[in-house]
Backbone as JSON Lines, residues from 0, in Angstrom:
{"i":0,"aa":"X","n":[-16.89,-20.69,36.73],"ca":[-15.71,-20.55,35.92],"c":[-14.66,-21.53,36.41]}
{"i":1,"aa":"X","n":[-14.11,-22.3,35.52],"ca":[-13.11,-23.3,35.89],"c":[-11.77,-22.65,36.17]}
{"i":2,"aa":"X","n":[-11.02,-23.26,37.09],"ca":[-9.68,-22.75,37.4],"c":[-8.73,-23.09,36.27]}
{"i":3,"aa":"X","n":[-7.79,-22.18,36.02],"ca":[-6.76,-22.45,35.02],"c":[-5.77,-23.45,35.61]}
{"i":4,"aa":"X","n":[-5.31,-24.39,34.83],"ca":[-4.31,-25.32,35.36],"c":[-3.0,-24.58,35.59]}
{"i":5,"aa":"X","n":[-2.31,-24.94,36.69],"ca":[-1.04,-24.31,36.98],"c":[0.0,-24.76,35.96]}
{"i":6,"aa":"X","n":[0.93,-23.83,35.65],"ca":[2.0,-24.19,34.74],"c":[2.9,-25.22,35.41]}
{"i":7,"aa":"X","n":[3.28,-26.21,34.67],"ca":[4.17,-27.25,35.19],"c":[5.58,-26.7,35.2]}
{"i":8,"aa":"X","n":[6.2,-26.67,36.37],"ca":[7.57,-26.22,36.49],"c":[8.49,-27.37,36.1]}
{"i":9,"aa":"X","n":[9.73,-27.04,35.77],"ca":[10.67,-28.11,35.44],"c":[10.83,-29.02,36.66]}
{"i":10,"aa":"X","n":[11.27,-30.22,36.44],"ca":[11.27,-31.23,37.48],"c":[12.15,-30.86,38.67]}
{"i":11,"aa":"X","n":[13.18,-30.03,38.47],"ca":[14.05,-29.7,39.59],"c":[13.66,-28.4,40.29]}
{"i":12,"aa":"X","n":[12.7,-27.66,39.79],"ca":[12.29,-26.4,40.4],"c":[11.25,-26.66,41.48]}
{"i":13,"aa":"X","n":[11.47,-26.06,42.66],"ca":[10.56,-26.23,43.78],"c":[9.59,-25.06,43.85]}
{"i":14,"aa":"X","n":[10.13,-23.82,43.87],"ca":[9.3,-22.62,43.97],"c":[9.97,-21.49,43.21]}
{"i":15,"aa":"X","n":[9.15,-20.6,42.64],"ca":[9.65,-19.46,41.88],"c":[9.03,-18.19,42.42]}
{"i":16,"aa":"X","n":[9.83,-17.14,42.54],"ca":[9.35,-15.84,42.98],"c":[9.05,-15.01,41.73]}
{"i":17,"aa":"X","n":[7.85,-15.17,41.18],"ca":[7.47,-14.47,39.95],"c":[7.32,-12.97,40.2]}
{"i":18,"aa":"X","n":[6.95,-12.62,41.4],"ca":[6.75,-11.22,41.73],"c":[8.05,-10.42,41.64]}
{"i":19,"aa":"X","n":[9.18,-11.06,41.96],"ca":[10.47,-10.38,41.9],"c":[10.78,-9.95,40.48]}
{"i":20,"aa":"X","n":[10.49,-10.78,39.5],"ca":[10.76,-10.42,38.11],"c":[9.87,-9.28,37.64]}
{"i":21,"aa":"X","n":[8.7,-9.14,38.24],"ca":[7.8,-8.05,37.88],"c":[8.2,-6.75,38.58]}
{"i":22,"aa":"X","n":[8.63,-6.83,39.82],"ca":[8.89,-5.65,40.63],"c":[10.29,-5.06,40.46]}
{"i":23,"aa":"X","n":[11.27,-5.85,39.96],"ca":[12.66,-5.42,39.97],"c":[13.35,-5.64,38.63]}
{"i":24,"aa":"X","n":[14.4,-4.83,38.38],"ca":[15.35,-5.07,37.3],"c":[16.41,-6.0,37.88]}
{"i":25,"aa":"X","n":[16.63,-7.14,37.27],"ca":[17.61,-8.09,37.77],"c":[18.96,-7.77,37.15]}
{"i":26,"aa":"X","n":[19.92,-7.46,38.01],"ca":[21.26,-7.07,37.55],"c":[22.22,-8.25,37.53]}
{"i":27,"aa":"X","n":[22.17,-9.1,38.54],"ca":[23.13,-10.19,38.67],"c":[22.49,-11.32,39.48]}
{"i":28,"aa":"X","n":[22.8,-12.56,39.12],"ca":[22.28,-13.7,39.88],"c":[23.43,-14.56,40.39]}
{"i":29,"aa":"X","n":[23.18,-15.24,41.48],"ca":[24.11,-16.23,42.01],"c":[23.37,-17.31,42.76]}
{"i":30,"aa":"X","n":[24.1,-18.38,43.1],"ca":[23.5,-19.56,43.7],"c":[24.0,-19.73,45.13]}
{"i":31,"aa":"X","n":[23.08,-20.11,46.02],"ca":[23.45,-20.34,47.42],"c":[22.77,-21.61,47.92]}
{"i":32,"aa":"X","n":[23.42,-22.26,48.87],"ca":[22.82,-23.42,49.52],"c":[21.96,-22.95,50.68]}
{"i":33,"aa":"X","n":[21.17,-23.85,51.24],"ca":[20.29,-23.53,52.37],"c":[20.54,-24.5,53.51]}
{"i":34,"aa":"X","n":[20.45,-24.0,54.74],"ca":[20.5,-24.85,55.92],"c":[19.05,-25.14,56.3]}
{"i":35,"aa":"X","n":[18.66,-26.4,56.21],"ca":[17.26,-26.78,56.43],"c":[17.17,-27.9,57.46]}
{"i":36,"aa":"X","n":[16.0,-27.98,58.08],"ca":[15.68,-29.1,58.97],"c":[15.1,-30.24,58.13]}
{"i":37,"aa":"X","n":[15.03,-31.42,58.72],"ca":[14.53,-32.58,57.99],"c":[13.1,-32.43,57.51]}
{"i":38,"aa":"X","n":[12.22,-31.88,58.34],"ca":[10.83,-31.72,57.94],"c":[10.7,-30.73,56.79]}
{"i":39,"aa":"X","n":[11.63,-29.76,56.72],"ca":[11.57,-28.78,55.63],"c":[11.91,-29.43,54.29]}
{"i":40,"aa":"X","n":[12.89,-30.33,54.31],"ca":[13.27,-31.03,53.08],"c":[12.11,-31.89,52.59]}
{"i":41,"aa":"X","n":[11.44,-32.57,53.51],"ca":[10.29,-33.39,53.12],"c":[9.18,-32.54,52.54]}
{"i":42,"aa":"X","n":[8.95,-31.37,53.11],"ca":[7.92,-30.47,52.59],"c":[8.31,-29.93,51.21]}
{"i":43,"aa":"X","n":[9.59,-29.63,51.04],"ca":[10.05,-29.14,49.74],"c":[9.94,-30.22,48.67]}
{"i":44,"aa":"X","n":[10.15,-31.48,49.05],"ca":[9.95,-32.58,48.09],"c":[8.5,-32.62,47.61]}
{"i":45,"aa":"X","n":[7.58,-32.24,48.5],"ca":[6.17,-32.21,48.15],"c":[5.78,-30.9,47.47]}
{"i":46,"aa":"X","n":[6.72,-29.96,47.35],"ca":[6.45,-28.7,46.66],"c":[5.7,-27.68,47.49]}
{"i":47,"aa":"X","n":[5.81,-27.73,48.8],"ca":[5.05,-26.85,49.69],"c":[5.89,-25.64,50.11]}
{"i":48,"aa":"X","n":[6.29,-24.79,49.16],"ca":[7.1,-23.61,49.48],"c":[6.58,-22.4,48.72]}
{"i":49,"aa":"X","n":[6.75,-21.22,49.34],"ca":[6.37,-19.95,48.72],"c":[7.5,-18.95,48.96]}
{"i":50,"aa":"X","n":[7.81,-18.17,47.92],"ca":[8.87,-17.17,48.04],"c":[8.36,-15.74,47.88]}
{"i":51,"aa":"X","n":[7.06,-15.53,47.82],"ca":[6.56,-14.16,47.7],"c":[6.86,-13.39,48.98]}
{"i":52,"aa":"X","n":[7.2,-12.14,48.86],"ca":[7.57,-11.26,49.97],"c":[8.76,-11.79,50.76]}
{"i":53,"aa":"X","n":[9.67,-12.45,50.08],"ca":[10.88,-12.97,50.71],"c":[12.05,-12.1,50.34]}
{"i":54,"aa":"X","n":[12.97,-11.9,51.26],"ca":[14.16,-11.12,50.97],"c":[15.35,-11.69,51.72]}
{"i":55,"aa":"X","n":[16.53,-11.17,51.38],"ca":[17.77,-11.65,51.99],"c":[18.35,-10.55,52.87]}
{"i":56,"aa":"X","n":[18.72,-10.93,54.08],"ca":[19.33,-10.01,55.04],"c":[20.75,-10.47,55.3]}
{"i":57,"aa":"X","n":[21.69,-9.53,55.25],"ca":[23.08,-9.86,55.55],"c":[23.4,-9.22,56.89]}
{"i":58,"aa":"X","n":[23.72,-10.09,57.88],"ca":[23.96,-9.63,59.24],"c":[25.12,-10.42,59.82]}
{"i":59,"aa":"X","n":[26.08,-9.74,60.41],"ca":[27.25,-10.37,61.02],"c":[27.99,-11.3,60.05]}
{"i":60,"aa":"X","n":[28.17,-10.83,58.83],"ca":[28.86,-11.58,57.77],"c":[28.21,-12.93,57.47]}
{"i":61,"aa":"X","n":[26.9,-13.0,57.63],"ca":[26.13,-14.18,57.28],"c":[24.89,-13.73,56.51]}
{"i":62,"aa":"X","n":[24.45,-14.54,55.57],"ca":[23.26,-14.24,54.78],"c":[22.1,-15.07,55.29]}
{"i":63,"aa":"X","n":[20.94,-14.44,55.42],"ca":[19.75,-15.09,55.95],"c":[18.57,-14.9,55.0]}
{"i":64,"aa":"X","n":[17.75,-15.92,54.86],"ca":[16.55,-15.88,54.04],"c":[15.37,-15.61,54.96]}
{"i":65,"aa":"X","n":[14.72,-14.46,54.79],"ca":[13.61,-14.06,55.65],"c":[12.3,-14.05,54.87]}
{"i":66,"aa":"X","n":[11.25,-14.5,55.49],"ca":[9.91,-14.39,54.91],"c":[9.5,-15.55,54.03]}
{"i":67,"aa":"X","n":[10.36,-16.52,53.81],"ca":[9.95,-17.66,53.0],"c":[9.02,-18.55,53.82]}
{"i":68,"aa":"X","n":[8.09,-19.18,53.15],"ca":[7.09,-19.99,53.85],"c":[7.18,-21.42,53.34]}
{"i":69,"aa":"X","n":[7.54,-22.34,54.22],"ca":[7.57,-23.77,53.91],"c":[6.52,-24.43,54.79]}
{"i":70,"aa":"X","n":[5.44,-24.86,54.19],"ca":[4.33,-25.46,54.92],"c":[4.71,-26.86,55.39]}
{"i":71,"aa":"X","n":[4.62,-27.12,56.7],"ca":[4.98,-28.45,57.19],"c":[3.94,-29.49,56.8]}
{"i":72,"aa":"X","n":[4.42,-30.69,56.48],"ca":[3.51,-31.8,56.22],"c":[2.97,-32.32,57.54]}
{"i":73,"aa":"X","n":[1.75,-32.81,57.54],"ca":[1.15,-33.32,58.77],"c":[1.9,-34.55,59.29]}
{"i":74,"aa":"X","n":[2.32,-35.4,58.39],"ca":[2.97,-36.64,58.81],"c":[4.47,-36.48,59.06]}
{"i":75,"aa":"X","n":[5.09,-35.42,58.53],"ca":[6.54,-35.31,58.6],"c":[7.04,-34.65,59.88]}
{"i":76,"aa":"X","n":[6.21,-33.87,60.52],"ca":[6.72,-33.12,61.68],"c":[5.86,-33.37,62.92]}
{"i":77,"aa":"X","n":[5.79,-34.62,63.34],"ca":[4.95,-34.95,64.48],"c":[5.65,-34.7,65.81]}
{"i":78,"aa":"X","n":[6.96,-34.82,65.86],"ca":[7.69,-34.67,67.13],"c":[8.4,-33.32,67.25]}
{"i":79,"aa":"X","n":[8.3,-32.46,66.24],"ca":[8.98,-31.17,66.23],"c":[7.94,-30.08,66.05]}
{"i":80,"aa":"X","n":[8.09,-28.98,66.78],"ca":[7.21,-27.83,66.57],"c":[7.76,-27.1,65.35]}
{"i":81,"aa":"X","n":[7.01,-27.15,64.25],"ca":[7.49,-26.61,62.98],"c":[7.07,-25.15,62.84]}
{"i":82,"aa":"X","n":[8.04,-24.28,62.57],"ca":[7.78,-22.86,62.3],"c":[7.93,-22.65,60.79]}
{"i":83,"aa":"X","n":[6.83,-22.46,60.06],"ca":[6.9,-22.38,58.61],"c":[7.64,-21.14,58.09]}
{"i":84,"aa":"X","n":[7.73,-20.08,58.86],"ca":[8.36,-18.85,58.37],"c":[9.66,-18.53,59.09]}
{"i":85,"aa":"X","n":[10.33,-19.54,59.61],"ca":[11.56,-19.27,60.35],"c":[12.63,-18.72,59.43]}
{"i":86,"aa":"X","n":[13.6,-18.03,60.02],"ca":[14.72,-17.48,59.28],"c":[15.7,-18.6,58.97]}
{"i":87,"aa":"X","n":[16.08,-18.73,57.69],"ca":[16.96,-19.81,57.26],"c":[18.3,-19.24,56.79]}
{"i":88,"aa":"X","n":[19.36,-19.92,57.14],"ca":[20.7,-19.46,56.78],"c":[21.03,-19.87,55.35]}
{"i":89,"aa":"X","n":[21.66,-18.93,54.63],"ca":[22.13,-19.21,53.28],"c":[23.62,-19.51,53.33]}
{"i":90,"aa":"X","n":[24.05,-20.45,52.53],"ca":[25.46,-20.86,52.51],"c":[26.15,-20.2,51.33]}
{"i":91,"aa":"X","n":[26.97,-19.2,51.64],"ca":[27.76,-18.47,50.65],"c":[29.19,-18.32,51.15]}
{"i":92,"aa":"X","n":[30.12,-18.13,50.23],"ca":[31.5,-17.86,50.61],"c":[31.6,-16.44,51.16]}
{"i":93,"aa":"X","n":[32.58,-16.19,52.01],"ca":[32.76,-14.86,52.6],"c":[32.97,-13.79,51.54]}
{"i":94,"aa":"X","n":[33.68,-14.13,50.47],"ca":[33.9,-13.18,49.38],"c":[32.58,-12.79,48.72]}
{"i":95,"aa":"X","n":[31.72,-13.78,48.52],"ca":[30.41,-13.5,47.9],"c":[29.57,-12.62,48.81]}
{"i":96,"aa":"X","n":[29.57,-12.91,50.1],"ca":[28.8,-12.11,51.05],"c":[29.35,-10.69,51.09]}
{"i":97,"aa":"X","n":[30.67,-10.53,51.1],"ca":[31.27,-9.19,51.12],"c":[30.91,-8.41,49.86]}
{"i":98,"aa":"X","n":[30.93,-9.07,48.71],"ca":[30.57,-8.39,47.47],"c":[29.1,-7.99,47.47]}
{"i":99,"aa":"X","n":[28.23,-8.89,47.93],"ca":[26.81,-8.56,48.04],"c":[26.59,-7.37,48.97]}
{"i":100,"aa":"X","n":[27.24,-7.39,50.12],"ca":[27.09,-6.32,51.09],"c":[27.55,-4.99,50.51]}
{"i":101,"aa":"X","n":[28.66,-5.0,49.79],"ca":[29.15,-3.79,49.15],"c":[28.18,-3.25,48.12]}
{"i":102,"aa":"X","n":[27.62,-4.11,47.29],"ca":[26.66,-3.69,46.27],"c":[25.39,-3.12,46.92]}
{"i":103,"aa":"X","n":[24.94,-3.76,47.99],"ca":[23.72,-3.31,48.67],"c":[23.93,-1.95,49.32]}
{"i":104,"aa":"X","n":[25.08,-1.78,50.01],"ca":[25.32,-0.53,50.73],"c":[25.71,0.62,49.82]}
{"i":105,"aa":"X","n":[26.56,0.39,48.82],"ca":[27.09,1.48,48.01],"c":[26.22,1.82,46.82]}
{"i":106,"aa":"X","n":[25.73,0.84,46.1],"ca":[25.03,1.1,44.85],"c":[23.51,1.06,44.97]}
{"i":107,"aa":"X","n":[22.99,0.75,46.15],"ca":[21.55,0.77,46.35],"c":[20.8,-0.42,45.8]}
{"i":108,"aa":"X","n":[21.47,-1.54,45.64],"ca":[20.8,-2.75,45.2],"c":[20.06,-3.4,46.37]}
{"i":109,"aa":"X","n":[19.17,-4.32,46.04],"ca":[18.5,-5.16,47.02],"c":[18.77,-6.6,46.62]}
{"i":110,"aa":"X","n":[18.77,-7.49,47.57],"ca":[19.01,-8.9,47.29],"c":[17.74,-9.69,47.59]}
{"i":111,"aa":"X","n":[17.23,-10.38,46.57],"ca":[16.01,-11.17,46.72],"c":[16.22,-12.57,46.14]}
{"i":112,"aa":"X","n":[15.5,-13.56,46.65],"ca":[15.58,-14.9,46.05],"c":[14.67,-14.99,44.82]}
{"i":113,"aa":"X","n":[15.13,-15.65,43.79],"ca":[14.31,-15.85,42.59],"c":[13.66,-17.21,42.56]}
{"i":114,"aa":"X","n":[14.38,-18.24,43.03],"ca":[13.79,-19.58,42.99],"c":[14.51,-20.52,43.95]}
{"i":115,"aa":"X","n":[13.82,-21.6,44.27],"ca":[14.39,-22.73,45.01],"c":[14.35,-23.92,44.05]}
{"i":116,"aa":"X","n":[15.45,-24.68,44.01],"ca":[15.49,-25.81,43.09],"c":[16.44,-26.89,43.61]}
{"i":117,"aa":"X","n":[16.31,-28.07,43.04],"ca":[17.16,-29.2,43.37],"c":[18.37,-29.19,42.47]}
{"i":118,"aa":"X","n":[19.54,-29.42,43.03],"ca":[20.76,-29.61,42.26],"c":[21.41,-30.87,42.82]}
{"i":119,"aa":"X","n":[21.17,-31.96,42.12],"ca":[21.55,-33.26,42.67],"c":[20.62,-33.57,43.83]}
{"i":120,"aa":"X","n":[21.2,-33.85,45.01],"ca":[20.35,-34.09,46.18],"c":[20.36,-32.9,47.13]}
{"i":121,"aa":"X","n":[20.85,-31.76,46.68],"ca":[20.9,-30.55,47.51],"c":[19.87,-29.55,47.04]}
{"i":122,"aa":"X","n":[19.41,-28.71,47.98],"ca":[18.46,-27.66,47.64],"c":[19.23,-26.35,47.53]}
{"i":123,"aa":"X","n":[19.07,-25.67,46.41],"ca":[19.77,-24.42,46.16],"c":[18.76,-23.29,46.01]}
{"i":124,"aa":"X","n":[19.24,-22.08,46.28],"ca":[18.43,-20.88,46.15],"c":[19.12,-19.96,45.16]}
{"i":125,"aa":"X","n":[18.41,-19.53,44.14],"ca":[18.97,-18.58,43.19],"c":[18.68,-17.17,43.7]}
{"i":126,"aa":"X","n":[19.75,-16.42,43.99],"ca":[19.64,-15.06,44.49],"c":[19.86,-14.07,43.37]}
{"i":127,"aa":"X","n":[19.35,-12.86,43.53],"ca":[19.57,-11.83,42.53],"c":[19.8,-10.49,43.2]}
{"i":128,"aa":"X","n":[20.75,-9.73,42.65],"ca":[20.91,-8.33,43.03],"c":[19.98,-7.55,42.11]}
{"i":129,"aa":"X","n":[19.08,-6.77,42.69],"ca":[18.03,-6.12,41.9],"c":[17.92,-4.64,42.26]}
{"i":130,"aa":"X","n":[17.34,-3.89,41.32],"ca":[16.93,-2.51,41.57],"c":[15.45,-2.43,41.27]}
{"i":131,"aa":"X","n":[14.73,-1.62,42.03],"ca":[13.29,-1.52,41.86],"c":[12.87,-0.89,40.55]}
{"i":132,"aa":"X","n":[11.79,-1.38,39.98],"ca":[11.22,-0.8,38.77],"c":[10.25,0.3,39.15]}
{"i":133,"aa":"X","n":[10.16,1.3,38.31],"ca":[9.14,2.32,38.49],"c":[7.91,1.89,37.71]}
{"i":134,"aa":"X","n":[6.8,2.6,37.89],"ca":[5.53,2.2,37.29],"c":[5.62,2.12,35.77]}
{"i":135,"aa":"X","n":[6.27,3.09,35.14],"ca":[6.35,3.07,33.68],"c":[7.2,1.9,33.18]}
{"i":136,"aa":"X","n":[8.18,1.48,33.96],"ca":[8.98,0.31,33.58],"c":[8.13,-0.96,33.63]}
{"i":137,"aa":"X","n":[7.28,-1.06,34.65],"ca":[6.4,-2.23,34.77],"c":[5.43,-2.28,33.6]}
{"i":138,"aa":"X","n":[4.89,-1.1,33.24],"ca":[3.96,-1.06,32.1],"c":[4.66,-1.47,30.81]}
{"i":139,"aa":"X","n":[5.89,-1.01,30.64],"ca":[6.65,-1.35,29.43],"c":[6.91,-2.85,29.36]}
{"i":140,"aa":"X","n":[7.31,-3.46,30.48],"ca":[7.58,-4.89,30.46],"c":[6.29,-5.69,30.22]}
{"i":141,"aa":"X","n":[5.15,-5.23,30.76],"ca":[3.87,-5.89,30.49],"c":[3.52,-5.79,29.01]}
{"i":142,"aa":"X","n":[3.75,-4.61,28.45],"ca":[3.46,-4.38,27.03],"c":[4.34,-5.26,26.15]}
{"i":143,"aa":"X","n":[5.62,-5.36,26.49],"ca":[6.54,-6.22,25.73],"c":[6.13,-7.68,25.82]}
{"i":144,"aa":"X","n":[5.75,-8.13,27.02],"ca":[5.34,-9.52,27.19],"c":[4.08,-9.81,26.38]}
{"i":145,"aa":"X","n":[3.1,-8.88,26.38],"ca":[1.88,-9.07,25.59],"c":[2.19,-9.12,24.1]}
{"i":146,"aa":"X","n":[3.12,-8.27,23.66],"ca":[3.49,-8.28,22.24],"c":[4.16,-9.6,21.85]}
{"i":147,"aa":"X","n":[5.0,-10.15,22.73],"ca":[5.63,-11.44,22.45],"c":[4.59,-12.55,22.31]}
{"i":148,"aa":"X","n":[3.59,-12.54,23.17],"ca":[2.5,-13.53,23.09],"c":[1.74,-13.38,21.77]}
{"i":149,"aa":"X","n":[1.42,-12.14,21.44],"ca":[0.67,-11.86,20.23],"c":[1.48,-12.28,19.0]}
{"i":150,"aa":"X","n":[2.77,-12.0,19.01],"ca":[3.65,-12.37,17.91],"c":[3.68,-13.89,17.75]}
{"i":151,"aa":"X","n":[3.73,-14.62,18.86],"ca":[3.71,-16.07,18.8],"c":[2.42,-16.6,18.21]}
{"i":152,"aa":"X","n":[1.3,-15.99,18.57],"ca":[0.0,-16.4,18.01],"c":[-0.04,-16.16,16.5]}
{"i":153,"aa":"X","n":[0.45,-14.99,16.09],"ca":[0.45,-14.66,14.66],"c":[1.31,-15.66,13.88]}
{"i":154,"aa":"X","n":[2.48,-16.0,14.44],"ca":[3.37,-16.95,13.76],"c":[2.75,-18.35,13.69]}
{"i":155,"aa":"X","n":[2.06,-18.78,14.75],"ca":[1.4,-20.08,14.71],"c":[0.31,-20.11,13.67]}
{"i":156,"aa":"X","n":[-0.47,-19.02,13.58],"ca":[-1.55,-18.96,12.6],"c":[-0.98,-18.95,11.18]}
{"i":157,"aa":"X","n":[0.13,-18.27,10.96],"ca":[0.74,-18.18,9.65],"c":[1.33,-19.53,9.23]}
{"i":158,"aa":"X","n":[1.78,-20.33,10.17],"ca":[2.4,-21.62,9.85],"c":[1.4,-22.73,9.62]}
{"i":159,"aa":"X","n":[0.14,-22.51,9.91],"ca":[-0.87,-23.57,9.71],"c":[-1.2,-23.79,8.28]}
């Protein structure tokens, strides 16, 4: 059986956390910068990043990206010991961090990354405040997605 070709992401998107959209209701999104090492930027240019099982931790009034995996290139990190799953700092304003912390502590939200992308020559992370979906919610969203696909097929057939 042949492998399905991967969907082509837009030119500025590096990695997407598809699992987050399946597991959570997304309430609010915001954008944050990342503090990265040189070898990490080179790996991200090559598209070697994964955001599955990644989350955001707020500690000492700073936001941190935990669990993301950036695979080092063989040629890019010869003189540095590269840790692919190191904790990376997120660049947010103090007001944004305080608001996130309040939402997480008081209303029971969780903060997860949705995607990594290029904005000019900088790498940005799209964050989301989310609440967990229950099983019936996941089934409903799967059913809705299948119906949208089916509707598109019907419309294409009707337009031929």
